[in-house]
C-alpha positions as CSV (number, residue, x, y, z in Angstrom):
1,M,-76.5,-47.0,23.1
2,R,-75.9,-45.5,20.2
3,Q,-78.3,-47.9,16.6
4,P,-76.3,-48.8,13.8
5,K,-76.5,-46.0,11.0
6,D,-79.1,-49.0,8.3
7,Q,-81.1,-48.7,11.4
8,L,-84.6,-47.1,11.5
9,Y,-84.1,-44.9,15.3
10,R,-87.4,-45.3,17.5
11,G,-89.2,-42.3,17.8
12,Q,-89.1,-39.5,15.7
13,S,-85.8,-40.4,13.8
14,V,-84.9,-41.9,10.7
15,L,-82.6,-42.9,8.5
16,P,-80.3,-40.5,7.3
17,G,-81.6,-38.7,4.2
18,E,-84.7,-40.4,4.6
19,E,-86.2,-36.8,6.0
20,R,-85.2,-35.1,2.8
21,R,-87.5,-37.5,1.2
22,R,-90.8,-36.4,-0.1
23,S,-92.6,-39.8,-1.2
24,Q,-91.9,-43.1,-0.9
25,R,-89.8,-45.5,-3.1
26,V,-91.1,-48.0,-5.1
27,I,-87.9,-50.9,-5.7
28,V,-89.1,-51.3,-9.1
29,R,-87.0,-52.0,-13.1
30,T,-88.5,-50.8,-15.4
31,P,-87.2,-49.9,-19.3
32,V,-86.1,-45.7,-19.7
33,T,-84.7,-44.1,-22.7
34,L,-83.3,-40.7,-21.5
35,H,-82.8,-37.7,-24.2
36,C,-80.0,-35.5,-23.7
37,Q,-78.4,-32.6,-25.3
38,L,-74.2,-33.0,-24.5
39,S,-71.4,-31.5,-26.5
40,N,-74.5,-29.9,-28.8
41,K,-75.2,-34.2,-29.9
42,A,-78.7,-35.0,-29.4
43,L,-78.0,-38.3,-27.1
44,S,-80.5,-41.7,-26.1
45,I,-79.6,-43.5,-23.6
46,R,-81.5,-46.7,-22.7
47,A,-81.3,-47.8,-19.1
48,E,-83.6,-48.9,-16.1
49,T,-84.9,-47.6,-13.5
50,V,-84.1,-49.2,-9.3
51,A,-86.6,-47.4,-7.4
52,V,-89.0,-45.0,-8.3
53,N,-91.0,-42.5,-6.6
54,E,-93.4,-39.2,-7.1
55,H,-90.4,-37.0,-7.7
56,G,-87.7,-39.3,-9.8
57,A,-85.9,-42.3,-10.3
58,M,-82.7,-44.0,-9.0
59,L,-81.5,-45.3,-12.1
60,L,-79.0,-48.4,-13.9
61,C,-77.4,-46.9,-16.9
62,P,-74.4,-48.4,-19.1
63,R,-72.7,-44.5,-18.8
64,S,-72.5,-41.9,-16.3
65,L,-74.2,-38.3,-16.6
66,A,-73.0,-35.1,-14.6
67,A,-74.6,-33.7,-11.8
68,E,-77.2,-30.9,-12.8
69,T,-77.4,-32.6,-16.2
70,K,-80.7,-31.4,-17.6
71,L,-82.5,-34.6,-19.7
72,E,-86.0,-36.3,-21.1
73,I,-86.8,-40.1,-19.4
74,H,-88.9,-41.5,-21.7
75,N,-91.7,-44.5,-20.1
76,D,-90.6,-47.6,-22.7
77,N,-93.8,-49.5,-21.2
78,T,-96.4,-45.7,-21.9
79,R,-94.0,-44.4,-24.0
80,Q,-94.8,-41.0,-22.1
81,R,-91.7,-38.2,-21.3
82,V,-91.5,-36.0,-18.4
83,A,-88.4,-33.4,-18.2
84,C,-85.8,-33.9,-14.8
85,R,-82.0,-33.6,-14.0
86,V,-79.2,-35.2,-12.5
87,T,-79.2,-34.0,-8.4
88,R,-74.9,-35.7,-8.3
89,T,-72.5,-37.4,-9.3
90,P,-73.9,-40.8,-10.2
91,R,-71.8,-43.9,-8.2
92,Q,-70.4,-46.1,-10.2
93,T,-71.0,-50.3,-9.8
94,P,-70.3,-53.4,-11.3
95,D,-73.3,-53.3,-13.3
96,G,-73.4,-50.1,-14.8
97,F,-74.1,-46.5,-13.2
98,L,-76.3,-45.5,-10.5
99,I,-78.2,-41.8,-11.8
100,P,-80.5,-40.2,-9.1
101,L,-82.7,-38.4,-11.0
102,E,-85.7,-35.7,-10.1
103,F,-88.6,-34.8,-12.3
104,E,-88.9,-30.9,-13.1
105,K,-92.2,-30.9,-11.0
106,A,-93.6,-34.1,-9.2
107,S,-95.3,-36.0,-12.1
108,P,-97.5,-39.2,-9.7
109,G,-98.8,-40.9,-12.3
110,F,-95.4,-41.1,-14.2
111,W,-94.9,-44.3,-12.7
112,H,-98.1,-45.9,-13.4
113,I,-98.1,-47.1,-10.1
114,S,-99.8,-46.5,-6.5
115,F,-97.1,-45.2,-4.2
116,P,-97.7,-46.1,-0.4
117,P,-99.1,-43.4,2.0
118,S,-95.7,-41.4,3.2
119,D,-95.9,-41.9,6.7
120,W,-95.6,-46.0,5.9
121,K,-92.5,-47.6,6.4
122,S,-91.4,-51.2,6.1
């Protein structure tokens, strides 16, 4: 009998997309500011995280950014910045746009939290 997609499969199988995840996600709201160049203009956009990991974040943002847009994310709590890019087309929600970001290189200390081990499952 086949299980629904939203349930974890037994054995070695995992949820769709989870096999590509390099580090565990942590659900946390953190204020951030995005800095990028659009149409040759410097732009700063206030947003907040929905989930974070050592390789990036999912953001809730008032505006959309195209896939592959390069930018810097500024952690408003720590004042740290790191280069990143939008990995795919954002999804519009009633609260704004969900934007997936990937850091240029892994930055495990950027969020100042301890991540669960990679084999941890809820």
